[in-house]
N, C-alpha and C positions, 0 to 999 in steps of 0.2 A: 450419473447425469442428473438425477433428481436432487441429490445432495448439492451438486454444483448450482443447480437452478435456485434452490432455496437460499444458498449462501450469497449468491449474487443479488438476489431479490432483497435479502435482508440489508445488504450494503446500500442498494439503491433507495429503498424506503427510508432507511436511517438517515441517509444524506439529504433526502428531500425534506424530512422532518427537521433536520439541523438547519437547513436553509430557511424554513419557516420560523424557527425559534430565533434565528439571527435577525430576521426581518422584524420580529416583535421586540427586539432589544434585549432578549433573554440570554443571548450569547454575545460576549464582548470580544474586543481584540480582533485577531485575524481568524479566518475560517476558510479553508481550502477544501472544496468538495471533490469527491472521487467519482462522480456520476459519469458513466461511459467507460470507465477503466476497470470495471469489476472483474472481468475475466482474467486479468493479469495476476492479481494476488490470489484469487481462488484457485487458479490452475497451478501456480507455483507452490502454494501452501499444501496442496494435496499430495505433493511429492516429498514433503519433508517429514521428519520424525520429531517426537516430542522433545528431544534434547538439542535440536537445532535452534540456532538463534536467528532473530529477525530484527533488522534495523532499517529505518527509512527516513524520509524527509518530513516536511510539515503537512503534506497531503496524506494523512496517516490514518484517518478513521477506518477506512476499509481494511487496512492491514491489521488493525486491532481486532476487528470483528472476525476476520479470517483466521486469526490466531486463537480464537475462542474466548476472547475477553468479553465480559458481561456487558451487553448494550446499556444497561442501567448505569454502570460505573463510567462508561465512556461518555454517555450523554451528561451525566452529572458533572464530569470534569469540564465539558464544554460550557456548561452554565456556571462554572466556578464554585461548585458546592463541595461540602465536606465528604460526601459519598463518592466523589470522583477518584479515579485511579491515582492522581497526584494530589489528593486532598483539596482539590479546587485551586491549586496554586500554579498548575501548568497550562491549563486551558487547551485549546485545540492542538497546538503544535508540540506540546511537551508532556506526553503521557508515557508511563512505563509500567511493565508488569514482569517482575522477576519470575513469578509463578508460571507465566506463559512464555518466558524467554523473549519478551518483546522489549527492546532497548531504545524505544523512541522512534519517532517524533523528534526532529531537530530543525530549529528555525534558521540555522546558518546553511546557506546553499553549499552542498557537497560535504559538509562536516561529518555526515554519517558514514562516508566511505572509509576514511582511515579508522574510525572507531569500529566499524564492522570488520575491517581487516584485522584489527586487534582481537576481536571476538573469535575470528577464525584461528588466529595464532594460539589462543587459549585452548581451542579444541585439539590442535596438533600437539601442543605441549602436554595436555592431559591424556592424550591418546584415547579419547572417549568415542571416536567414530562420529562425532557431530560435525556440523558445518554451519557457516553463517550465510544467510541470504541477505544481501545488501541491495536495497532498492534505491535508485536515484533517477532524476529526470534528465531530459535532453539538454536542459540548461546547465545542470550541475556537471555534466560530463566534460565541460570545457574548463573546469576548475583545476588548478595545478596540483592540489593535494590528491586528486583522483589518480594521477599518474605516478606519484610517489607510492601510493598504495598498490597500484598495479605492479610496480617494480618489485616491491617487497614480497607481495603475494606470489609472484612468479618465481622469484629467487628462492623462496623457502617452501614452495609448493604448498601453500596454505589452502585449506578446504573452504573456499569461498565462492559463492555464486553471485556475480554482479548482474543485477537486473536493471537495465535501462528502460524506464517507462517513457517511451518517446511519444508524447501526445501532440507533437508537431509545433507546440508553441511554448517557449520558455518565457513565462509572463506574457508579454505582448509581441515578442519577436519570433518569427517563424524559424524553424530549424534550418530551412534552406538558406536563410539570410545570415544565420549566426554560426553554423557549424560546417566546416569543410570535410569532405569525405563521408564515408559510411560509419555510423556510430559503433556498429558491432565490430568494426575492424580496429578500434582504438587501442586494443591490447596487442596488436600484431607485433609491434616492436619488442614486446616482452615474451613473445611466444604463447600468448594466451588465446585459446580458441574463442572465436566470436561467431554468433549465429543470429539471424534475423527471424522473428516469429510473428505470426499474425496474432497480436495481442487482443483482438476482438473475438477470438474463437477460443473458448475455455478448454476445449478438447485438444486443440493444437498446442496450447500452452502447457497443458498437463503432459502431453506426449514428449515435448521438448524437455520439460523439467525432469521427468523420469529418466530420460536418457543421460542428461548431463549431470544430474545429481549422483547417479551411479558412477559416472566417470570421476567425479570429484572425490567420492568416498573411497575409490580405489587408489587414492594417493597421487593422482595425476596433476593436482594443483588447480588453480582458478579457471573459471569459465565466464564469458560475458554473453548474456542473452539480451538482445535488443527487441523489446516488445513494441510493435507498431500499434499504437492505441490512439485514443482520442478522448478529450474531455468536452462534455457538452456545455458546461457552465464556464464562467470566466476563470481566470487564474485564481482569484479569491473572490469573496463576496463583494468586494469593493470595485471589481473590475467589470466594466460594461462590455468588454470584449468586442470593441468596434473595429479591431484589426482583421476580422474575418467576416464573411458574409453569412447571412441567415440561411442562404441556400446551401452553403457548404455544410453547416451544422445539420440542417434537415436531411441532406443527402446521407450523411454518416448515420444519423438516427434511423432512417428508413431502410438503409441497405446493410448496415454493419452492426446494429445493436447486439451486444453479446447475449443479453437476456432473451430478446425476441428470437434470435437465431437458434438458441438452444431449445426454446419453447417449440419452435417449428420441428426440430429434430425429434423431440420427445413425442409430439403429437403424430407426426407422419410415421414414426416407427412403431406406434401403438403402445408405447411404454406407459402413457398416462392418458387420462381423459381431460377435457376442458374443465369439468367439475372438480377434478382432483387438483388441477393447477389453481383454480379459484380458491379452493380450500387452503392451499399453501399460502396464497396471497393474504387471505384472512388471518391466518396464523402469524405471518410475518408482521402484518399491520398491528396486530394485538401486542406483539413483543415491542415494537417501536413506540406504540402509544404508552405502554407501561413504562418504558425507559424515559419518555418525555415527562410523564407525570412524576416519576421518581426524582428526576433532575430538578424539578421545581419545588418538590416537597422537602428535599434534603436541605439541611441548614447550611448557611454560609460558614466558611472557616472562621475560627476565632482569630482576632488580630495577632495573638501570640504565636500563631502558626508561621508567621514570617520568619521566626528565628529557629524553626525546626528543620531537619533534613538538609542542613547546610554543610555540616561536617559529620564524618562517621567516627564513632567511638572505636579507637584502636588500642 
């Protein structure tokens, strides 16, 4: 639980700093923050193994950190610097790490779902006991290619965990207005099991992930987990989020915050003291500060980099 607390806090502090740098003009383009949803990726990743693959959408900084990617490299990519994971050419939405089996970061809504299904196919083909964790949002779940992927995954019993991060608002439209039925039941026509999980409780997420990852590894095919979560900020940094009330956001923050709730469990259970938690916060802030400094000191890419990494030598 202490590890979960530290990982969620790192994502929270990192995203807060990214928001600051964006406001200062040091991050350009799009920037989608993960604040409020930390329990989802931390709980899921805790159930995965080193050879499992991860792929997600453009709200991806938290997934990178949960995969063990270096905060300095992630922040440097946000600021478009040479020390970033995509050499400063991908920015917020397009980062990759073959070393950590993280395959993006994708700016096209729902595009990661067929790609992630392909990653799962490679695990089945290679018989390496790996699986693909494919994250998408409640808006992406309405895209057509998602259902083509479900069909193939079910037909071939591919080792894939589809994680729907339902933060209630696809850009500015509420899930209730845009999506008919229950999202976790979207795979029912293909025989894919679907389950709803409290995505604001990292322990509940981990428990569900452990159960269904084991089911997938046993050769039973894909599973859908709908994580009921919430983002505190707008869809992106350019979104004033006027489609919901301040009272709604404050209610979620005060009653369901994943970090505060786990902090309460740790303190009431006597696992840590307030001073120990403050020390964790200091350590995390130091890591984020170092990442921010590195991101500004790293040089910008040479213009010639425009022509690299376009084709693979075969």
